[in-house]
N, C-alpha and C positions, 0 to 999 in steps of 0.2 A: 290479318295484318300482323307482321312480325314485330318483335320488340324494337328492332333496328329501324323499321319503317315508321312505327309509331313515334319513336324519338325524333326522327327526321321531320315528320309532320309537325310535332310539337315545337321543335326548334324553329321551323319556318314560320309558324304562327307567332311565336314570341318575337322573332326578328321583325316581323311586319307590324306588330302591335304599336310600337312607338310612332311609326309613320302614320298610322291610322289615327292615333290619338292626337298627334300634332296637327293633322289636317282638320280635325274636328275643332281644335282650339283656336284656329286662325280666325281673327276677327273679320267680319265682312266689311267693316268701315275702318279706315285708318284711325289709329288711336287719337291723333290730334283732332280730327274731324269729329269724332265721338265726344271728345272733351268740349269742343266749341259748341256742339249741338246741345249738350247737357247744360252748359252755362246759359245759353240763349233760351232754352226751354224753361229753365227755372225762372228766369227774369220775366218771360212772357206770361207765365202762370201768375205772377205777382203784379202784372201791369193792369192798372185801372185807367185805361186811356179815356180822355175826355171825348164826349160825343158832340158833334159829329167828328169823326176822325178825318184828317186830311186825306184826300183821295190819291195823292201822289207822294205820300210820305217816303222819304229816303234820308235816314238819319244815322250817322256814324257816332258811336259812343265808345269812349276810351275808359277802361276800368282798371284801376290799380287795386291790388289785393295783397293781403299778407300771406305768409306761407301756409296758413290753414284755410284760406279762401274768404276771410272776412274782408269786406269791401272797405278800402281806405279812401279812395277818391273816385269821383265820376266826372268826366268832362266831355264836352261836345266839340267836334271839329267844325271848321268852316263849311264842311260838306254835309251839314244837317239843315234841312229845309223845314223843320218842325217849328210851330209857333211856341211861345213861351209856356202855355199851359201843357202842351204835349211834351215839351222838354222836361218840365217839372214832374209830370206824371211818370215819365220814363226814368228819370233819376230816382224818384221814390221807389219805383219797381226794382231797380238795381239794389237799392239799400235794403228793401224788404226781403229780397232774395238772399241777402248775406246771412251766413256764409255761402259762397258759391260752391258748386261741386268740387271736391278735392279728393276724398277717399276713392281709391281705385284709379285715379288719374295722376298719381304722383310722378310717373315717368314723363308725362307730357304737360304737367302743370306750368302755367306761365303767370308771373306776377302782374303783367300788363296784358290786357286782352282788348282787342279792337273788334267791335261788333257793329253790324249794320242792320238796322230795323227798317223794314219796308212795308208799305201798305198801299194797295192799288185801288182801294175803294170797293172791293168785292167781298 
């Protein structure tokens, strides 16, 4: 291989390197979906749900947080079919999970988050 050919091969490799690196860095899940999943997962890890759990739980929870992820307020909409004990346990889970994920999600962070917790009895 001549010096000219080696230089051309090296230049071609260097030109293709950023494209390969960018392809490897692309997230498989949209950033906002990853953020919501991280918030919901942290809350679920902290949820000590009363037993027996409602077999058809469908409960929307609205969370307000400060800029660092500390929970400021938790509320339930009319579209929550949980009983009082389940609502209380879910609110406690949100508060125990505080601060919610923030680091790494700054670009998609939202002060108000609307989550839906479901349980089908299985």
